[in-house]
Backbone as JSON Lines, residues from 0, in Angstrom:
{"i":0,"aa":"M","n":[86.96,-57.22,58.11],"ca":[87.42,-58.98,57.71],"c":[86.54,-60.07,58.38]}
{"i":1,"aa":"S","n":[86.43,-61.08,57.9],"ca":[85.42,-61.65,58.64],"c":[86.4,-62.49,60.03]}
{"i":2,"aa":"V","n":[85.81,-63.11,60.9],"ca":[87.2,-64.07,61.83],"c":[86.83,-65.23,61.3]}
{"i":3,"aa":"G","n":[86.13,-65.81,60.18],"ca":[86.39,-66.69,59.48],"c":[87.54,-67.4,58.21]}
{"i":4,"aa":"R","n":[87.98,-65.85,58.08],"ca":[88.88,-66.19,56.94],"c":[90.36,-65.79,57.51]}
{"i":5,"aa":"F","n":[90.45,-65.24,58.87],"ca":[91.12,-64.74,58.97],"c":[92.18,-66.33,59.35]}
{"i":6,"aa":"P","n":[91.87,-67.59,59.87],"ca":[93.76,-68.61,59.74],"c":[93.8,-68.83,58.4]}
{"i":7,"aa":"F","n":[92.8,-68.54,57.56],"ca":[93.13,-68.85,56.05],"c":[94.27,-68.34,55.36]}
{"i":8,"aa":"R","n":[93.84,-66.33,55.92],"ca":[94.83,-65.82,55.18],"c":[96.45,-65.65,56.09]}
{"i":9,"aa":"L","n":[95.85,-66.48,57.32],"ca":[97.57,-66.74,57.88],"c":[98.12,-67.81,57.41]}
{"i":10,"aa":"C","n":[97.14,-68.97,58.1],"ca":[98.0,-70.18,56.66],"c":[99.09,-69.86,55.31]}
{"i":11,"aa":"R","n":[98.11,-69.24,54.36],"ca":[98.89,-68.96,53.42],"c":[99.84,-67.7,53.56]}
{"i":12,"aa":"A","n":[99.69,-66.73,54.22],"ca":[100.49,-65.68,54.51],"c":[101.93,-66.9,55.02]}
{"i":13,"aa":"L","n":[101.92,-67.82,55.73],"ca":[103.04,-69.07,56.42],"c":[103.14,-70.19,54.85]}
{"i":14,"aa":"V","n":[102.25,-70.37,55.01],"ca":[102.59,-71.26,53.03],"c":[103.87,-70.0,52.24]}
{"i":15,"aa":"W","n":[103.6,-68.98,51.66],"ca":[104.0,-68.41,51.09],"c":[105.37,-67.85,51.9]}
{"i":16,"aa":"L","n":[105.49,-67.89,53.72],"ca":[106.7,-67.23,53.66],"c":[108.02,-68.57,53.88]}
{"i":17,"aa":"A","n":[107.53,-69.9,54.35],"ca":[107.66,-70.81,53.79],"c":[108.31,-70.87,52.36]}
{"i":18,"aa":"V","n":[107.93,-70.68,51.18],"ca":[108.27,-70.96,50.14],"c":[109.53,-69.85,49.96]}
{"i":19,"aa":"V","n":[109.29,-69.12,50.2],"ca":[110.26,-67.58,49.8],"c":[111.67,-68.35,50.74]}
{"i":20,"aa":"A","n":[111.83,-68.59,52.09],"ca":[112.44,-69.29,52.66],"c":[113.43,-70.47,51.93]}
{"i":21,"aa":"A","n":[112.2,-71.11,51.78],"ca":[112.98,-72.14,50.75],"c":[114.48,-71.85,49.56]}
{"i":22,"aa":"L","n":[112.89,-70.7,48.96],"ca":[113.94,-70.78,47.8],"c":[114.77,-69.64,47.51]}
{"i":23,"aa":"S","n":[114.65,-68.96,48.84],"ca":[116.23,-67.75,49.12],"c":[117.5,-69.04,49.63]}
{"i":24,"aa":"A","n":[117.33,-69.85,50.63],"ca":[117.73,-70.79,50.95],"c":[118.93,-71.52,50.04]}
{"i":25,"aa":"S","n":[117.7,-71.94,49.0],"ca":[118.59,-72.73,47.84],"c":[119.29,-72.06,46.63]}
{"i":26,"aa":"A","n":[119.47,-70.85,46.84],"ca":[119.55,-69.61,46.02],"c":[120.79,-69.18,46.76]}
{"i":27,"aa":"L","n":[121.34,-69.48,48.09],"ca":[122.58,-68.72,48.14],"c":[123.35,-70.35,47.36]}
{"i":28,"aa":"P","n":[124.61,-69.81,47.4],"ca":[125.37,-70.13,47.22],"c":[126.35,-70.95,47.85]}
{"i":29,"aa":"G","n":[125.89,-72.46,47.63],"ca":[126.74,-74.13,48.13],"c":[128.06,-73.66,48.66]}
{"i":30,"aa":"S","n":[128.63,-74.12,49.71],"ca":[129.95,-74.62,49.93],"c":[130.62,-74.66,48.75]}
{"i":31,"aa":"A","n":[131.9,-73.64,48.57],"ca":[132.63,-73.82,47.6],"c":[133.35,-75.73,47.74]}
{"i":32,"aa":"P","n":[133.79,-76.35,46.3],"ca":[134.35,-78.14,46.85],"c":[135.8,-77.26,47.95]}
{"i":33,"aa":"T","n":[135.73,-78.1,48.44],"ca":[137.12,-78.28,49.43],"c":[138.23,-78.51,48.2]}
{"i":34,"aa":"V","n":[139.63,-78.35,48.33],"ca":[140.67,-78.51,47.29],"c":[141.22,-79.51,47.29]}
{"i":35,"aa":"E","n":[140.8,-80.93,48.23],"ca":[140.48,-81.98,48.52],"c":[139.56,-82.84,47.6]}
{"i":36,"aa":"E","n":[138.36,-82.23,47.5],"ca":[137.62,-83.16,46.93],"c":[137.35,-82.64,45.61]}
{"i":37,"aa":"L","n":[138.61,-81.15,44.72],"ca":[138.52,-81.13,42.95],"c":[140.17,-82.26,43.21]}
{"i":38,"aa":"K","n":[141.26,-82.15,44.13],"ca":[142.19,-82.73,43.69],"c":[141.2,-84.54,43.74]}
{"i":39,"aa":"A","n":[140.65,-85.01,43.91],"ca":[139.66,-86.12,43.54],"c":[139.1,-86.4,43.0]}
{"i":40,"aa":"R","n":[138.42,-85.43,42.12],"ca":[137.29,-84.88,41.06],"c":[138.85,-84.89,39.84]}
{"i":41,"aa":"L","n":[139.63,-84.8,39.81],"ca":[140.09,-84.12,38.96],"c":[141.02,-85.84,37.7]}
{"i":42,"aa":"S","n":[141.08,-87.18,39.01],"ca":[140.74,-87.92,38.23],"c":[140.28,-88.58,37.06]}
{"i":43,"aa":"S","n":[138.94,-88.53,37.67],"ca":[137.33,-88.95,36.66],"c":[137.16,-87.9,35.76]}
{"i":44,"aa":"T","n":[137.31,-86.26,36.1],"ca":[137.13,-85.76,34.88],"c":[137.16,-86.43,33.69]}
{"i":45,"aa":"G","n":[136.94,-85.97,32.56],"ca":[137.59,-85.63,31.07],"c":[138.26,-84.86,31.09]}
{"i":46,"aa":"I","n":[139.45,-85.14,30.18],"ca":[140.55,-84.59,30.0],"c":[140.38,-82.81,29.34]}
{"i":47,"aa":"G","n":[139.57,-82.36,28.45],"ca":[138.58,-80.83,28.68],"c":[138.03,-80.49,29.46]}
{"i":48,"aa":"D","n":[137.76,-81.15,30.59],"ca":[137.55,-80.36,31.98],"c":[138.49,-80.12,33.24]}
{"i":49,"aa":"R","n":[139.55,-80.75,32.81],"ca":[140.38,-80.71,34.48],"c":[141.5,-79.58,33.79]}
{"i":50,"aa":"P","n":[141.66,-78.55,32.42],"ca":[141.9,-77.5,33.2],"c":[141.5,-76.39,34.44]}
{"i":51,"aa":"H","n":[140.02,-76.39,33.77],"ca":[139.39,-76.16,34.78],"c":[139.37,-76.18,35.87]}
{"i":52,"aa":"L","n":[139.34,-77.09,36.44],"ca":[139.93,-77.54,37.99],"c":[141.06,-76.86,38.42]}
{"i":53,"aa":"C","n":[141.87,-78.02,37.57],"ca":[143.49,-77.52,38.23],"c":[143.64,-76.0,38.22]}
{"i":54,"aa":"V","n":[142.35,-75.11,37.78],"ca":[142.72,-72.81,37.81],"c":[142.23,-72.88,39.23]}
{"i":55,"aa":"Q","n":[140.58,-73.98,39.48],"ca":[140.01,-73.7,40.65],"c":[141.49,-74.07,41.69]}
{"i":56,"aa":"I","n":[141.33,-75.42,41.65],"ca":[143.06,-75.9,42.58],"c":[143.36,-74.49,43.11]}
{"i":57,"aa":"A","n":[144.46,-74.17,41.72],"ca":[145.45,-73.49,41.6],"c":[144.79,-71.8,42.64]}
{"i":58,"aa":"Q","n":[143.79,-71.44,42.34],"ca":[142.63,-70.57,42.93],"c":[143.05,-70.48,44.05]}
{"i":59,"aa":"Q","n":[142.58,-71.55,44.22],"ca":[141.83,-71.56,46.05],"c":[143.14,-71.67,46.42]}
{"i":60,"aa":"Q","n":[144.01,-72.46,46.58],"ca":[145.62,-72.1,46.44],"c":[145.81,-70.99,47.27]}
{"i":61,"aa":"L","n":[146.1,-70.53,46.39],"ca":[147.04,-69.29,45.87],"c":[145.74,-68.03,47.82]}
{"i":62,"aa":"A","n":[144.12,-68.2,47.45],"ca":[143.9,-67.88,48.61],"c":[144.39,-67.74,49.27]}
{"i":63,"aa":"A","n":[144.7,-69.73,50.1],"ca":[145.13,-70.1,51.11],"c":[146.82,-69.19,51.42]}
{"i":64,"aa":"A","n":[146.86,-68.99,50.49],"ca":[149.18,-68.94,50.68],"c":[148.39,-67.52,51.21]}
{"i":65,"aa":"D","n":[147.72,-66.76,50.43],"ca":[147.79,-65.58,50.82],"c":[146.96,-64.98,52.79]}
{"i":66,"aa":"K","n":[146.31,-65.95,52.85],"ca":[145.58,-65.7,54.87],"c":[147.1,-66.01,55.04]}
{"i":67,"aa":"L","n":[148.34,-67.66,54.49],"ca":[148.61,-67.42,54.95],"c":[150.27,-66.74,55.31]}
{"i":68,"aa":"Y","n":[150.53,-66.17,54.29],"ca":[151.21,-65.23,54.79],"c":[150.99,-63.89,55.54]}
{"i":69,"aa":"A","n":[149.85,-63.88,54.9],"ca":[149.51,-62.46,55.91],"c":[149.14,-62.92,57.52]}
{"i":70,"aa":"G","n":[148.83,-64.01,57.84],"ca":[149.21,-64.8,59.17],"c":[150.54,-64.75,59.73]}
{"i":71,"aa":"A","n":[151.46,-64.74,58.8],"ca":[153.29,-65.03,59.36],"c":[153.49,-66.65,59.16]}
{"i":72,"aa":"E","n":[152.72,-67.34,58.73],"ca":[152.85,-68.93,58.37],"c":[153.37,-68.87,56.61]}
{"i":73,"aa":"V","n":[154.66,-68.86,57.24],"ca":[155.64,-68.75,55.75],"c":[156.22,-70.39,55.49]}
{"i":74,"aa":"E","n":[156.18,-71.06,56.23],"ca":[156.27,-72.28,55.65],"c":[154.64,-72.97,54.91]}
{"i":75,"aa":"K","n":[153.63,-72.74,55.47],"ca":[152.51,-73.08,55.64],"c":[152.38,-72.67,54.08]}
{"i":76,"aa":"A","n":[152.06,-71.14,53.91],"ca":[152.34,-70.43,52.86],"c":[152.85,-71.12,51.48]}
{"i":77,"aa":"Q","n":[154.33,-71.46,51.62],"ca":[155.07,-72.0,50.83],"c":[154.72,-73.72,50.24]}
{"i":78,"aa":"T","n":[154.27,-74.05,51.18],"ca":[153.03,-74.98,50.66],"c":[151.85,-75.2,50.18]}
{"i":79,"aa":"A","n":[151.66,-74.43,50.09],"ca":[150.5,-73.93,49.05],"c":[150.53,-73.73,47.96]}
{"i":80,"aa":"L","n":[151.95,-71.81,47.93],"ca":[152.86,-71.58,46.81],"c":[153.04,-72.93,46.04]}
{"i":81,"aa":"S","n":[153.13,-73.4,46.09],"ca":[153.88,-75.23,45.5],"c":[152.82,-75.52,45.03]}
{"i":82,"aa":"D","n":[151.75,-75.93,45.28],"ca":[150.58,-76.5,44.9],"c":[150.23,-75.06,43.57]}
{"i":83,"aa":"V","n":[150.0,-73.63,44.29],"ca":[149.9,-73.17,42.74],"c":[150.06,-73.1,41.88]}
{"i":84,"aa":"V","n":[151.73,-73.39,41.53],"ca":[152.55,-73.58,40.55],"c":[151.99,-74.78,39.87]}
{"i":85,"aa":"A","n":[152.4,-75.97,40.48],"ca":[152.46,-77.12,40.36],"c":[150.28,-77.11,39.39]}
{"i":86,"aa":"Y","n":[149.93,-76.94,40.35],"ca":[148.16,-77.11,39.67],"c":[148.44,-75.9,38.06]}
{"i":87,"aa":"S","n":[148.64,-74.57,38.13],"ca":[148.72,-74.02,36.98],"c":[149.56,-74.94,36.11]}
{"i":88,"aa":"E","n":[150.27,-75.12,36.14],"ca":[151.56,-76.33,35.31],"c":[150.67,-77.51,34.72]}
{"i":89,"aa":"L","n":[149.5,-78.32,35.47],"ca":[148.98,-78.88,34.75],"c":[148.14,-78.75,33.96]}
{"i":90,"aa":"A","n":[147.79,-77.29,34.46],"ca":[146.03,-76.74,34.16],"c":[146.19,-76.44,31.96]}
{"i":91,"aa":"R","n":[147.92,-75.8,32.29],"ca":[148.98,-75.94,31.2],"c":[148.59,-76.89,29.9]}
{"i":92,"aa":"D","n":[149.61,-78.03,30.52],"ca":[149.42,-79.38,30.41],"c":[148.04,-79.71,29.44]}
{"i":93,"aa":"Y","n":[147.0,-79.6,30.65],"ca":[145.74,-80.2,30.29],"c":[145.15,-79.25,28.8]}
{"i":94,"aa":"A","n":[145.27,-78.01,29.2],"ca":[144.68,-77.58,28.2],"c":[145.18,-76.86,26.54]}
{"i":95,"aa":"I","n":[147.01,-77.14,26.57],"ca":[147.22,-77.48,25.71],"c":[146.67,-78.35,24.73]}
{"i":96,"aa":"Q","n":[146.85,-79.54,25.54],"ca":[146.81,-80.8,25.37],"c":[146.06,-81.81,24.93]}
{"i":97,"aa":"S","n":[144.05,-81.04,25.12],"ca":[142.81,-80.03,24.8],"c":[142.3,-79.81,23.76]}
{"i":98,"aa":"H","n":[143.34,-78.15,23.38],"ca":[143.52,-77.74,23.18],"c":[141.39,-76.97,23.71]}
{"i":99,"aa":"K","n":[141.47,-76.75,24.75],"ca":[139.88,-76.35,25.75],"c":[141.08,-75.75,26.01]}
{"i":100,"aa":"R","n":[139.91,-74.43,26.74],"ca":[139.67,-73.83,27.76],"c":[141.76,-72.86,27.83]}
{"i":101,"aa":"E","n":[142.2,-72.6,26.67],"ca":[143.08,-71.91,26.73],"c":[143.53,-70.75,27.21]}
{"i":102,"aa":"K","n":[142.51,-70.1,26.48],"ca":[141.96,-68.66,26.92],"c":[141.2,-68.52,28.02]}
{"i":103,"aa":"Q","n":[141.18,-69.28,29.04],"ca":[140.67,-69.28,30.22],"c":[141.48,-69.32,31.38]}
{"i":104,"aa":"T","n":[142.48,-70.5,30.97],"ca":[143.22,-70.85,31.75],"c":[144.48,-69.7,31.92]}
{"i":105,"aa":"E","n":[144.68,-69.21,30.47],"ca":[145.2,-67.85,30.39],"c":[145.42,-66.55,31.69]}
{"i":106,"aa":"I","n":[143.59,-66.45,31.19],"ca":[142.98,-65.63,32.16],"c":[143.77,-65.28,33.65]}
{"i":107,"aa":"A","n":[143.37,-66.79,33.86],"ca":[142.97,-67.33,35.14],"c":[144.2,-67.01,36.13]}
{"i":108,"aa":"V","n":[145.83,-67.51,34.85],"ca":[146.89,-67.04,35.86],"c":[147.5,-65.82,35.38]}
{"i":109,"aa":"R","n":[147.35,-65.41,34.42],"ca":[147.74,-64.26,34.77],"c":[147.04,-63.0,35.95]}
{"i":110,"aa":"G","n":[146.47,-62.97,36.7],"ca":[145.66,-63.14,37.58],"c":[145.94,-64.01,38.68]}
{"i":111,"aa":"M","n":[146.69,-64.86,38.53],"ca":[147.61,-64.84,39.71],"c":[148.72,-64.08,40.07]}
{"i":112,"aa":"I","n":[149.33,-64.69,38.61],"ca":[150.81,-63.66,38.82],"c":[150.63,-62.55,39.65]}
{"i":113,"aa":"R","n":[149.57,-60.96,38.89],"ca":[148.59,-60.47,39.55],"c":[148.54,-60.07,40.76]}
{"i":114,"aa":"K","n":[147.97,-60.96,41.68],"ca":[148.28,-61.55,42.78],"c":[149.4,-61.78,44.07]}
{"i":115,"aa":"L","n":[149.81,-62.66,43.44],"ca":[152.06,-63.02,43.81],"c":[152.4,-61.59,43.9]}
{"i":116,"aa":"T","n":[152.13,-60.6,42.65],"ca":[153.06,-59.49,42.97],"c":[152.39,-58.68,43.99]}
{"i":117,"aa":"E","n":[151.24,-58.45,44.38],"ca":[151.27,-57.98,45.23],"c":[151.14,-58.8,46.84]}
{"i":118,"aa":"I","n":[151.23,-60.27,46.83],"ca":[151.79,-60.65,48.21],"c":[153.06,-59.98,48.44]}
{"i":119,"aa":"V","n":[154.09,-60.21,47.46],"ca":[155.13,-59.79,46.89],"c":[155.99,-58.66,47.88]}
{"i":120,"aa":"H","n":[155.21,-57.95,47.51],"ca":[155.09,-56.07,47.49],"c":[154.87,-56.52,49.68]}
{"i":121,"aa":"S","n":[154.23,-56.84,49.89],"ca":[153.46,-56.56,51.45],"c":[154.58,-57.74,51.88]}
{"i":122,"aa":"L","n":[156.12,-58.64,52.02],"ca":[156.66,-59.74,52.76],"c":[158.09,-58.49,52.19]}
{"i":123,"aa":"G","n":[158.86,-59.28,53.6],"ca":[159.52,-59.19,54.12],"c":[160.79,-59.62,52.75]}
{"i":124,"aa":"Q","n":[162.08,-59.29,53.3],"ca":[162.83,-59.62,51.55],"c":[163.08,-60.87,51.59]}
{"i":125,"aa":"A","n":[163.49,-61.52,53.29],"ca":[163.25,-62.88,53.34],"c":[162.73,-64.26,52.66]}
{"i":126,"aa":"D","n":[161.08,-63.27,53.16],"ca":[159.69,-64.73,52.51],"c":[159.93,-64.04,50.89]}
{"i":127,"aa":"Q","n":[160.56,-63.35,50.18],"ca":[160.16,-62.38,48.78],"c":[160.54,-64.1,48.18]}
{"i":128,"aa":"P","n":[161.79,-64.69,47.5],"ca":[162.19,-65.8,46.76],"c":[161.24,-66.57,45.87]}
{"i":129,"aa":"P","n":[160.83,-67.33,47.33],"ca":[159.64,-68.32,47.01],"c":[158.91,-67.76,45.82]}
{"i":130,"aa":"V","n":[158.41,-66.77,46.38],"ca":[156.73,-65.95,45.7],"c":[157.17,-65.45,44.76]}
{"i":131,"aa":"R","n":[158.53,-64.29,44.46],"ca":[159.62,-64.34,42.1],"c":[159.92,-66.14,41.9]}
{"i":132,"aa":"D","n":[160.12,-67.06,42.57],"ca":[160.22,-67.57,42.04],"c":[159.2,-68.6,40.93]}
{"i":133,"aa":"A","n":[157.66,-68.18,42.07],"ca":[156.25,-69.28,41.27],"c":[156.01,-67.58,40.18]}
{"i":134,"aa":"I","n":[156.21,-66.53,40.11],"ca":[155.83,-65.43,39.78],"c":[156.44,-65.86,38.46]}
{"i":135,"aa":"S","n":[157.75,-66.02,38.26],"ca":[158.75,-66.68,37.54],"c":[158.11,-68.15,36.34]}
{"i":136,"aa":"R","n":[157.81,-68.95,37.16],"ca":[157.17,-69.89,36.95],"c":[155.3,-69.16,36.23]}
{"i":137,"aa":"L","n":[154.85,-69.12,36.61],"ca":[153.65,-69.18,36.09],"c":[153.96,-67.91,34.37]}
{"i":138,"aa":"Q","n":[155.11,-66.74,34.9],"ca":[154.67,-66.33,33.9],"c":[155.03,-67.04,32.52]}
{"i":139,"aa":"H","n":[156.1,-68.52,32.83],"ca":[156.57,-68.82,32.14],"c":[155.32,-69.88,31.26]}
{"i":140,"aa":"V","n":[154.45,-70.46,32.39],"ca":[153.13,-71.43,31.76],"c":[152.47,-70.41,30.98]}
{"i":141,"aa":"R","n":[151.71,-69.3,31.24],"ca":[150.95,-67.62,30.55],"c":[151.86,-67.86,29.64]}
{"i":142,"aa":"D","n":[153.58,-68.32,29.06],"ca":[154.03,-67.55,27.7],"c":[153.51,-68.53,26.75]}
{"i":143,"aa":"D","n":[153.81,-70.32,27.73],"ca":[153.42,-71.24,27.09],"c":[152.04,-70.85,26.04]}
{"i":144,"aa":"L","n":[150.95,-71.19,27.18],"ca":[150.06,-71.01,26.5],"c":[149.59,-69.93,25.47]}
{"i":145,"aa":"L","n":[149.74,-69.32,25.54],"ca":[149.83,-67.97,24.61],"c":[150.46,-68.25,23.55]}
{"i":146,"aa":"A","n":[151.62,-68.83,23.09],"ca":[152.87,-69.52,21.51],"c":[152.14,-70.75,21.55]}
{"i":147,"aa":"A","n":[150.86,-71.32,22.77],"ca":[150.04,-72.54,21.75],"c":[148.63,-71.86,21.13]}
{"i":148,"aa":"M","n":[148.77,-70.59,21.98],"ca":[146.97,-70.19,20.69],"c":[147.64,-69.35,19.91]}
{"i":149,"aa":"F","n":[148.49,-68.81,19.84],"ca":[148.96,-67.91,18.98],"c":[150.59,-68.92,18.34]}
{"i":150,"aa":"P","n":[150.09,-69.38,17.85],"ca":[151.88,-70.29,16.81],"c":[152.32,-69.13,15.82]}
{"i":151,"aa":"K","n":[153.82,-69.09,16.2],"ca":[154.53,-68.37,14.93],"c":[154.42,-68.74,13.63]}
{"i":152,"aa":"G","n":[153.9,-68.49,12.45],"ca":[153.98,-68.79,11.53],"c":[153.01,-69.21,10.77]}
{"i":153,"aa":"A","n":[151.76,-68.85,11.53],"ca":[150.73,-70.39,12.03],"c":[149.29,-69.61,10.55]}
{"i":154,"aa":"K","n":[150.47,-68.59,9.72],"ca":[149.58,-68.17,7.98],"c":[149.6,-69.32,7.44]}
């Protein structure tokens, strides 16, 4: 290898390294929008996209509630839990109203019910009633979505 080509190869290798680093940095998932950002976006979003935003908010709040219950911060967890129910109900309302994302919303609510059932089994008896109430309300949300998707006597 000649001495004159060494700087060229080094420079080319550094350029490729920079390109790979830039691409890998852009390929990393960006930080997910916060609950506050999603709530702010909700009012300016079209009605067809609102169920998805509401489900995202509910899922993030459910993850927060799970962490708070695990950390024995029951009062804060119950606040997050009330958001889970409220935004799941909003998602149901928007999905039924727009006839969009009904199935995806129902699937997401079913997953949240499953997660809440796991949480209820990890709690003491005194902390279970609000979670059981949330499960009941989410089951009602799910029933409403299923009734909207599959109305009786629709043939």
